[in-house]
Phi, psi and omega in degrees: 000153180255153182302321182295342180274349187285142177221150179305138178095348179288148177219170182069030185279135171235134177202163174245137180201166179258138176278115182254347179197148173225130181285172172297148176285135177233156179258133179230154175267131177234176177294347178263004182105185181292138180220156176267141178216148175214159179249130174250139175264122178256148181219137167231189184292350184253348180161193181232153174209152178273132176252125180273123182249129179246140171042245185298333179298328183301316183279354184272350180227154178225158176301133181099344178290143166261127185236157174242127182247139174222151178073024183267170177221160185250131173237171176235131179224123182052048178062024179232132178287143178226143177259133182235137179242109180287174180303330180281350179270180182224144169235119182232136173285141176233000000 
């Protein structure tokens, strides 16, 4: 699937994209306790989307990596689409 095809509410998404930016890691409080989170900007030939990275996912990608994501879902936050990868999903460098 391509980034331009993504819409809020979609799930089971698989796509390939390049990591073009990663934000600073920040700590947030969740119902599971304090956790680390960062935002990665993904890009393919059709557009860009923010990928939300939690805990171990943060260390699994770097700027410049081309990655393949599977089992992800799309949400919308502050009028911006975001890609989320649950524990059952995968992020792999290719």
